[in-house]
Backbone as a ProteinNet text record, in pm:
[ID]
protein_1_A
[PRIMARY]
MSANIVSDPINAAMIEAINRIGHIMGLQTIAEGVENEATLEKLRSLGVDYAQGYSIAKPRPLPCKLNNVVPGYPLACPIPLKVAV
[TERTIARY]
-550.1	-664.9	-599.7	-490.4	-438.7	-385.8	-357	-303.1	-351.3	-480.9	-545.5	-619.6	-592.3	-659.8	-666.5	-555.1	-561.1	-658.1	-662.1	-742.7	-886.3	-921.4	-1044.7	-1117.6	-1212.3	-1287.6	-1364.1	-1413.4	-1473.8	-1372.9	-1254.6	-1150.4	-1126.3	-1106.1	-1056.3	-1166	-1301.2	-1404	-1412.4	-1374.3	-1375.8	-1255.3	-1148.1	-1023.4	-1058.7	-1125.3	-1161.3	-1268.5	-1359.1	-1461.9	-1394.5	-1314.5	-1231.8	-1157.4	-1080	-992.4	-1082.6	-1188.1	-1272.6	-1319.8	-1375.8	-1430.6	-1317.6	-1188.9	-1079.7	-1062.3	-1071.2	-1030.1	-1147.1	-1256.5	-1382.2	-1379.3	-1316.7	-1294.1	-1165.1	-1087.7	-969.2	-848.6	-857	-739	-669.9	-535	-455.3	-481	-458	-478.4	-332.8	-334.4	-205.9	-247.3	-199.3	-218	-102.6	-141.8	-32.1	-30.8	68.9	80.7	116.5	179.1	194.1	311.5	282.8	381.7	438.9	373.7	410.7	386.5	452.9	432.7	287.5	222.4	91.2	-0.9	11.5	-69.1	-31.9	86.3	113.9	56.9	67.5	13.3	-151	-219	-350.2	-386.5	-315.7	-332.9	-323.6	-225.8	-197.9	-317.4	-368.1	-494.6	-607.4	-627.9	-738.8	-722.1	-596.7	-579.2	-523.5	-484	-433.6	-300.5	-293.7	-176.8	-40.4	-54.3	87.9	73.5	171.8	183.9	309.8	300.9	410.4	394.8	505.9	508.1	644.1	657.8	790.8	830.6	742.6	789	839.6	826.3	873.3	1002	993.7	1098.4	1080.7	1179.8	1161.4	1152	1087.2	1071.6	1214.9	1219.5	1344.1	1304	1398.4	1358	1370.5	1281.5	1290.7	1434.2	1471.9	1577.2	1558.7	1675.1	1660.4	1613.5	1642	1621.3	1471.8	1374.4	1240.5	1187	1093.5	1030.4	927.1	903.5	779.4	776	901	912.8	923.1	838.6	842.3	979.3	1072.5	1191.5	1165	1229.8	1241.9	1110	1022.1	906.3	940.1	952.9	1000	893.2	928.1	845.2	905.9	837.6	897.2	836.9	899.9	839.5	770.7	632.4	564.6	612.5	568.3	632.2	514.1	525	404.7	376	253.8	213.3	174.9	168.7	141.5	267.7	284.1	405.6	387	481	486.8	490.2	406.1	419.1	473.6
-806.5	-795.5	-749	-697.3	-645.9	-755.8	-876.7	-992.1	-1021	-1039.8	-1064.2	-976.6	-847.4	-730.4	-727	-788.8	-794.9	-885.4	-1001.7	-1116.2	-1123.7	-1049.8	-1067.1	-930.3	-920.5	-793.2	-753.9	-831	-804.3	-749	-810.2	-757.5	-625.9	-589.7	-470.4	-372.2	-399.3	-307.6	-275.1	-369.5	-353.4	-250.9	-272.2	-167.5	-49.7	-38.7	96.4	176.3	97.4	153.4	209.4	115.5	155.6	275.4	293.9	393.1	520.1	511.7	628.6	680.8	594.2	623.6	707.5	634	696.5	855.3	870.9	997.3	1095.3	1061.2	1142.8	1182.7	1100.2	1123	1219.7	1242	1322.8	1251	1116.1	1022.5	982.9	950	900	744.8	656.2	512.8	456.2	336.5	245.8	90.4	34.9	-93.6	-170.9	-290.1	-388.3	-499.1	-572.5	-698.3	-704.6	-603.3	-575.2	-659.8	-757.7	-869.4	-853.1	-783.2	-785.3	-647.5	-622.4	-491.1	-470	-587.8	-575.3	-517.2	-573.3	-524.9	-382.3	-340.9	-196	-108.3	-153.3	-68.7	-59.1	-155.6	-156.7	-66.3	-76.1	25.6	166.8	182.9	321.9	383	287	315.4	348.3	293.4	316.2	432	494.6	610.5	588.1	463.7	451.6	524.6	578.7	674.5	609.9	501.4	444.3	290.8	210.1	75.3	24.1	-99.8	-155.3	-314.2	-391.3	-536.4	-562.4	-705	-763.4	-714.3	-667.3	-613.8	-490.6	-406.3	-292	-291.2	-361	-370.5	-491.6	-559.6	-664.1	-606	-665.9	-608.6	-583.1	-472.4	-449.1	-372.6	-349.1	-297.4	-131.3	-58.8	90	139.7	248.5	318.1	330.5	299.9	302.5	440.5	539.3	691.3	703.8	633.8	665.5	617.8	694	665.7	562.2	495.4	405	291	229.8	118.2	-9.7	-97.6	-224.2	-302.2	-331.8	-396.3	-534.7	-550	-672.7	-680.3	-579.2	-582.1	-534.8	-618.9	-572.2	-508.5	-393.3	-308.3	-266	-265.8	-192.3	-67.3	34.6	172.6	170.4	216.1	244.8	347.3	327.4	427.7	503.5	613.5	704.4	642.1	647.2	586.2	720	815.2	935.8	1025.8	1068.5	1143.6	1292.9	1338.1	1471.3	1575.5	1678.4	1789.2	1908
114.3	-0.3	-128.2	-150.1	-280.6	-362.9	-295	-354.5	-493.6	-507.2	-635.7	-695.3	-685.6	-731.5	-875.7	-963.1	-1093.8	-1163.2	-1106.2	-1149.4	-1102.6	-992.7	-925.2	-921.7	-1006.1	-1023.5	-881.5	-816.1	-688.8	-584.1	-586.8	-489.7	-520.4	-655.5	-698	-681.2	-691.8	-653	-507.7	-428.8	-291.5	-250.7	-297.6	-274.6	-326.6	-451.6	-507.5	-422.4	-370.1	-275.6	-148.7	-87.8	43.8	27.3	-97.1	-123.7	-136.1	-201.1	-230.8	-99	-12.1	123.8	200.3	191.9	277.5	222.2	84.5	46	68.1	67.2	99.9	244.5	326.6	474.2	503.1	392.3	401.1	437.2	429.3	447.2	336	354	256.9	268.4	161.9	177.2	151.5	203	183.9	147.8	53.5	22.9	81.3	143.9	188.8	103.1	112.8	49.5	-103.7	-155.7	-289.4	-343	-418.1	-440.3	-580	-681.3	-818	-876.1	-987.5	-1061.1	-1100.9	-1163.4	-1198.5	-1104.5	-978.1	-869.6	-831.7	-836	-811.4	-905.7	-1032.6	-1154.8	-1125.1	-1082.5	-1084.6	-945.3	-848.7	-725.7	-764.9	-855.6	-901.2	-988.7	-1066.6	-1155.8	-1072.3	-958.4	-858.6	-769.8	-787.3	-688.7	-549.3	-532.1	-388.9	-364.7	-251	-229.6	-202.5	-130.7	-97.2	-111.3	-116	-113.5	-44	-3.6	59.5	43.4	39.6	3	-49.3	-52.7	-109.3	-236.9	-327.7	-458.2	-449.9	-341.1	-319	-235.4	-114.9	-35.9	78.1	97.4	204.5	347.9	438.2	567.5	619.3	707.6	780.4	895.6	1003.9	1117.4	1076	1154	1143.7	1211.1	1165	1235.8	1385.3	1459.1	1618.5	1663.8	1584.3	1636.1	1653.1	1578.3	1588.8	1727.2	1781.3	1915	1895.6	1999	2009.6	1908.7	1878.9	1780.3	1873.1	1833	1892.7	1858.6	1943.5	1902.4	1819	1718.3	1634.7	1539.9	1535.5	1443.8	1309.1	1214.4	1065	1006.5	938.1	852.2	732.4	629.3	496.2	485.7	455.6	448.6	332.1	342	207.5	107.4	-10.3	-105.4	-173.5	-202	-267.4	-399.7	-441.1	-569.7	-667.8	-619.1	-703	-733	-838.5	-879.7	-821	-747.5	-709.1	-817.2	-817	-924.6	-861.8
[MASK]
+++++++++++++++++++++++++++++++++++++++++++++++++++++++++++++++++++++++++++++++++++++

C-alpha cells in the first residue's frame, strides 16, 4: 500500500488512519514495500514507526540462530523511522 503514497492522497490518508489506529491501540506500525526515498520520507512525516523494502535492504535470510524461522523465506529487517533521543 505504501508504493504510491507520495502521489495518491487517498492512499496516504489510509496509511495515516491505519497508523493512527495502531498507535491508539498501543501498537507500533511498519510499512512494507518502501521502494524509494520519497516514500520513506512521507512515511516518516506520517509517524510510521518502521519501514522495510528494497530501498532499505534487499531481502535476505534471517540468521540461523533465530528460532521458528521458515527455511528459505527471505526477509529484510525493518528499520526504525524515528530518531532515538
